[in-house]
VMD Tcl script that draws the C-alpha trace (Angstrom):
set ca {
  {89.49 55.48 -8.69}
  {85.78 54.78 -8.40}
  {86.00 51.92 -10.86}
  {88.85 50.30 -8.96}
  {86.89 50.66 -5.70}
  {83.88 48.96 -7.30}
  {86.07 46.17 -8.60}
  {87.62 45.65 -5.18}
  {84.23 45.46 -3.48}
  {82.93 42.97 -6.03}
  {86.04 40.84 -5.57}
  {85.71 41.08 -1.79}
  {89.02 42.77 -1.08}
  {87.73 45.61 1.14}
  {84.50 47.40 2.16}
  {82.67 44.12 2.37}
  {81.22 42.43 5.38}
  {82.33 39.06 6.63}
  {81.45 36.17 4.40}
  {78.59 34.07 5.67}
  {79.79 30.70 6.72}
  {77.81 27.78 5.38}
  {76.54 25.55 8.14}
  {76.20 21.82 8.07}
  {73.46 21.05 5.61}
  {70.99 18.28 6.23}
  {71.58 15.17 4.11}
  {68.99 14.44 1.44}
  {68.39 11.01 2.96}
  {67.34 12.58 6.27}
  {64.98 14.99 4.49}
  {63.34 12.07 2.69}
  {62.88 10.18 5.96}
  {61.27 13.23 7.60}
  {58.89 13.75 4.65}
  {57.91 10.08 4.68}
  {57.38 10.27 8.45}
  {55.02 13.25 8.08}
  {52.93 11.38 5.47}
  {52.25 8.33 7.63}
  {48.65 7.63 8.65}
  {49.42 7.45 12.36}
  {50.99 10.92 12.24}
  {48.40 12.84 10.18}
  {44.98 12.58 8.55}
  {43.64 14.07 5.34}
  {40.86 16.57 6.00}
  {37.68 15.36 4.27}
  {36.06 18.65 3.20}
  {35.90 19.82 -0.39}
  {37.08 23.29 0.61}
  {39.88 21.96 2.81}
  {42.71 22.65 0.38}
  {45.69 24.97 0.09}
  {47.12 26.47 -3.10}
  {50.85 25.77 -3.34}
  {53.38 26.65 -6.02}
  {54.92 23.55 -7.59}
  {57.22 23.86 -10.61}
  {55.93 27.35 -11.46}
  {52.22 26.48 -11.32}
  {49.64 26.71 -8.56}
  {48.37 23.36 -7.40}
  {45.54 22.58 -4.97}
  {46.73 20.26 -2.22}
  {44.35 18.78 0.35}
  {44.92 19.93 3.93}
  {46.23 17.43 6.47}
  {45.76 17.49 10.23}
  {48.68 16.56 12.48}
  {47.40 14.31 15.26}
  {49.80 15.36 18.04}
  {52.05 18.27 18.90}
  {55.42 18.84 17.27}
  {57.51 17.96 20.34}
  {55.86 14.52 20.57}
  {56.33 13.95 16.84}
  {59.99 14.90 17.08}
  {60.62 12.53 19.99}
  {58.72 9.76 18.18}
  {60.84 10.37 15.06}
  {64.06 10.23 17.09}
  {62.98 6.93 18.68}
  {62.37 5.34 15.29}
  {65.37 6.83 13.51}
  {67.97 7.10 16.28}
  {70.89 7.06 13.84}
  {69.74 10.26 12.04}
  {70.78 13.63 13.45}
  {68.14 16.35 13.18}
  {67.21 19.07 15.65}
  {63.72 20.11 16.65}
  {63.79 23.44 14.81}
  {64.80 21.85 11.49}
  {62.22 19.08 12.01}
  {59.50 21.68 12.59}
  {60.62 23.76 9.58}
  {60.31 20.74 7.30}
  {56.57 20.49 8.05}
  {54.72 20.93 4.73}
  {52.60 24.06 4.21}
  {49.36 22.09 3.88}
  {49.75 20.53 7.33}
  {47.96 22.06 10.27}
  {48.40 21.46 13.97}
  {45.32 20.52 16.00}
  {44.98 23.71 18.02}
  {45.04 25.87 14.90}
  {41.80 24.23 13.74}
  {39.59 24.78 16.80}
  {36.46 25.34 14.71}
  {36.94 22.02 12.89}
  {37.13 20.19 16.19}
  {33.91 21.68 17.58}
  {35.49 24.12 20.00}
  {33.70 27.24 18.84}
  {32.86 29.90 21.42}
  {29.68 30.94 19.62}
  {28.26 27.39 19.40}
  {26.24 26.04 22.33}
  {27.90 23.49 24.56}
  {26.73 19.91 24.94}
  {24.84 20.65 28.15}
  {22.75 23.38 26.49}
  {21.71 20.91 23.81}
  {21.38 17.88 26.07}
  {18.85 19.36 28.55}
  {16.14 20.26 25.96}
  {16.61 16.87 24.27}
  {16.13 15.01 27.56}
  {12.98 17.04 28.28}
  {11.62 16.27 24.80}
  {12.34 12.56 25.24}
  {10.56 12.51 28.61}
  {7.51 14.26 27.15}
  {7.37 11.83 24.22}
  {7.99 8.84 26.55}
  {11.09 7.73 24.64}
  {12.93 4.95 26.49}
  {15.44 3.73 23.89}
  {17.55 5.87 21.61}
  {19.11 4.28 18.51}
  {21.73 6.25 16.59}
  {24.60 5.71 14.15}
  {28.12 6.96 14.79}
  {31.43 6.84 12.94}
  {33.81 4.85 15.11}
  {37.25 5.26 13.57}
  {38.94 8.57 12.76}
  {39.06 8.19 8.99}
  {35.34 7.29 8.86}
  {35.63 3.72 7.77}
  {33.31 2.09 10.30}
  {29.71 3.14 10.96}
  {28.19 1.43 13.99}
  {24.69 1.54 15.41}
  {24.31 2.18 19.14}
  {21.32 1.85 21.44}
  {21.03 3.71 24.76}
  {18.31 3.51 27.35}
}
mol new
graphics top color blue
foreach p $ca { graphics top sphere $p radius 0.5 }
foreach p [lrange $ca 0 end-1] q [lrange $ca 1 end] { graphics top cylinder $p $q radius 0.2 }
display resetview
């Protein structure tokens, strides 16, 4: 009797829960479009640091993949994606789930963006510098600054 009960449960005749219904799966074409959208330069940037990497499993081996920073929030990215690819049907939750593991949203990297609570603010640094410039009689300040986000243009500025 026990063996017949086990056979019936394995066959799904009785003592089994309801079968899970498969939902509508996302087409492979849509997944490829979403992945290509995430990799665009206007959507994300590669983080430049040597230690800015994540270890991911790919085909049974760990691989170091450079971190990427998403330049806007997920809602804006989803609406931008829907504007460009209006014929594709994808919801926000699936779009957000398809975000790769090495991609980080801006607010999760506060220390990278200079928003550290332990670091002094710009006013605490600016006041002593202005006093030092007045004591040394410095009228013009010449400095170099990276202009674009991906550090391709270095320009020299002069302030009085």
